[in-house]
C-alpha positions in Angstrom: 46.5 -50.2 161.4 47.1 -46.9 159.5 49.2 -44.1 160.9 46.0 -42.1 161.5 44.5 -44.9 163.6 47.7 -45.3 165.6 47.6 -41.5 166.4 43.9 -41.7 167.4 44.6 -44.7 169.6 47.5 -42.9 171.3 45.3 -39.8 172.0 42.6 -42.1 173.5 45.1 -43.8 175.8 46.7 -40.5 176.8 43.4 -38.9 178.0 40.8 -40.1 180.4 37.7 -38.2 181.2 35.5 -38.8 184.2 32.4 -37.2 185.6 31.0 -36.7 189.1 27.6 -35.4 189.9 26.6 -34.3 193.4 22.9 -33.9 194.1 23.1 -33.4 197.9 20.2 -35.7 198.5 22.0 -38.1 200.9 23.3 -35.3 203.1 21.8 -34.3 206.4 19.7 -31.1 206.5 21.2 -28.4 208.5 24.8 -29.6 208.0 27.5 -29.4 205.4 27.6 -32.2 202.9 30.5 -34.6 203.1 33.7 -33.4 201.4 32.8 -29.7 201.5 34.4 -26.9 203.5 33.5 -23.2 204.0 35.7 -20.2 203.3 35.3 -16.5 202.6 37.1 -13.9 200.6 37.4 -10.5 202.4 35.6 -9.6 205.6 32.1 -9.5 207.1 29.9 -11.9 208.9 30.7 -15.6 208.7 29.1 -17.4 205.8 26.6 -20.2 206.5 26.2 -23.0 204.1 23.9 -25.9 204.8 21.7 -28.6 203.3 18.1 -27.6 203.2 15.0 -29.3 201.9 13.4 -27.8 198.8 10.3 -29.3 197.1 11.2 -27.4 193.9 14.7 -28.9 193.7 15.7 -30.3 190.3 16.7 -33.5 192.1 14.7 -33.8 195.3 14.6 -33.5 198.2 17.7 -31.5 199.2 19.7 -28.5 197.9 22.9 -26.9 199.2 22.3 -23.3 200.2 24.2 -20.2 201.4 21.7 -18.7 204.0 23.6 -15.9 205.8 22.4 -12.4 205.0 25.4 -10.1 205.9 25.2 -7.3 203.4 28.9 -6.3 203.5 29.5 -5.4 199.8 32.9 -7.1 199.2 32.1 -10.3 201.1 32.3 -13.5 199.1 31.1 -16.7 200.8 32.7 -19.9 199.3 31.9 -23.6 199.6 34.9 -25.6 198.4 34.7 -29.3 197.4 37.8 -30.9 198.8 37.5 -34.3 197.0 38.5 -32.9 193.5 41.6 -31.2 192.1 41.0 -30.2 188.5 43.1 -28.4 185.9 41.0 -28.9 182.8 37.4 -29.8 182.6 33.8 -28.5 182.9 31.8 -27.5 185.9 28.0 -27.0 186.0 25.4 -26.3 188.6 21.7 -25.6 188.9 20.9 -22.6 191.1 18.0 -20.5 192.4 18.4 -17.1 194.0 16.1 -16.7 197.0 16.7 -13.1 198.3 19.2 -10.3 198.7 18.9 -6.6 198.7 22.5 -5.9 197.6 23.1 -8.9 195.5 21.4 -12.1 194.3 24.4 -14.0 192.9 25.4 -17.6 192.2 28.9 -18.6 191.1 31.2 -21.5 190.1 34.8 -21.6 191.3 37.7 -23.4 189.7 41.5 -23.7 190.0 41.0 -22.6 193.6 44.3 -22.3 195.5 43.0 -20.5 198.7 40.3 -17.9 199.5 42.4 -15.1 197.8 43.3 -17.0 194.6 40.9 -18.6 192.1 38.7 -18.1 189.1 35.0 -17.5 189.4 32.1 -17.0 187.0 28.8 -15.7 188.5 25.3 -14.9 187.4 23.5 -12.0 189.1 19.7 -11.8 189.2 19.6 -8.1 190.3 22.0 -7.0 187.5 20.9 -9.5 184.8 24.4 -10.2 183.8 27.0 -13.0 183.8 30.7 -12.1 184.6 33.9 -14.1 184.8 36.6 -12.9 187.3 40.0 -13.8 188.6 40.6 -13.3 192.3 44.4 -12.9 192.7 45.9 -12.0 196.0 42.5 -11.1 197.2 41.7 -8.6 194.4 38.7 -9.5 192.2 39.2 -8.4 188.6 36.6 -8.8 185.9 38.0 -10.4 182.7 36.6 -9.1 179.4 35.0 -11.6 177.0 37.2 -12.4 173.9 36.5 -10.0 171.0 35.3 -7.2 173.3 37.1 -4.0 174.6 39.5 -4.6 177.5 37.2 -3.4 180.3 33.9 -5.0 179.0 32.0 -6.2 182.1 30.8 -9.7 181.2 27.6 -10.0 179.1 24.0 -8.8 179.8 21.7 -11.8 180.1 18.4 -12.3 182.0 18.9 -14.2 185.2 15.4 -14.9 186.6 14.8 -14.6 190.3 13.6 -17.5 192.4 13.8 -19.7 189.4 16.1 -22.7 188.7 18.7 -21.9 186.1 21.9 -23.6 185.0 25.4 -22.1 184.9 28.5 -23.9 183.4 32.1 -23.2 182.6 34.6 -25.2 180.6 38.3 -24.5 181.2 41.0 -25.9 178.9 44.4 -24.3 179.3 43.9 -20.6 179.3 40.5 -20.5 177.6 37.3 -20.5 179.5 33.8 -21.0 178.0 30.7 -19.9 179.8 27.1 -21.1 179.2 23.8 -20.2 180.8 20.9 -22.7 180.5 22.9 -24.5 177.8 23.5 -21.4 175.7 27.1 -20.4 175.1 27.5 -16.8 176.2 31.2 -15.9 175.8 34.8 -17.0 176.1 37.6 -15.5 178.2 41.4 -16.0 177.9 43.7 -15.7 180.9 46.8 -17.4 182.3 47.0 -16.3 185.9 46.2 -19.7 187.3 47.5 -22.6 185.1 47.7 -25.5 187.6 45.0 -27.7 189.1 43.0 -26.5 192.0 39.8 -27.2 194.0 36.4 -26.4 192.7 33.3 -25.0 194.4 30.4 -22.6 194.8 30.3 -18.9 195.5 27.9 -16.1 196.5 28.2 -12.4 197.3 27.1 -10.2 200.2 23.5 -10.9 201.3 22.7 -13.4 198.5 20.7 -16.3 199.8 21.1 -18.8 197.0 20.3 -22.6 196.6 22.4 -25.0 194.5 21.7 -28.4 193.1 23.2 -31.0 190.8 26.8 -29.8 191.0 28.7 -31.7 188.3 32.4 -32.0 187.6 33.6 -33.4 184.2 37.4 -33.9 184.3 39.9 -34.0 181.5 43.0 -35.8 182.8 46.2 -36.1 180.8 48.6 -38.9 181.7 
């Protein structure tokens, strides 16, 4: 075996990747799916996440939805998946915004420590943009895409209302790569949270949003 092949074999042994896809179809309507808990950043009416039936779902019959309509502006309902702790990997989800006068948002959360500390990327169908934030000690801060001025607010991109779309983020070390419907939009670099954390879903204010086919691709170093 050549030295190159030895190195490649060592790399293969040192890294294992696994994927988990959650389609919510075996969960009971009106309840939380197994392994999920509800949290919220900031104040306002309690969030309400539940399984609902949706004939338009990418994988039928069920979706996971945030259905409360409290319009408090800085209110961020979270659904946290407790069965995974991930440092490096990729998250993806299909989502459909249903309603919301103040916001129609859908987000992915990673390296979640608690309701006041995590990363989140969200798409907003009222603003037609995609933005990546860190929430540190309860303060939400937009992180500018690489190669743009420091206070650049994500990227403009059409986010269709009441239509299924796909959002994904890959996170390796301090570099995060965001894609929408399979198209790479931007990268962000940040080192605030460098350890493994929970993953999950996010909305804002009065957003009523459905989610389906939540997928976790892990990169695990031994």
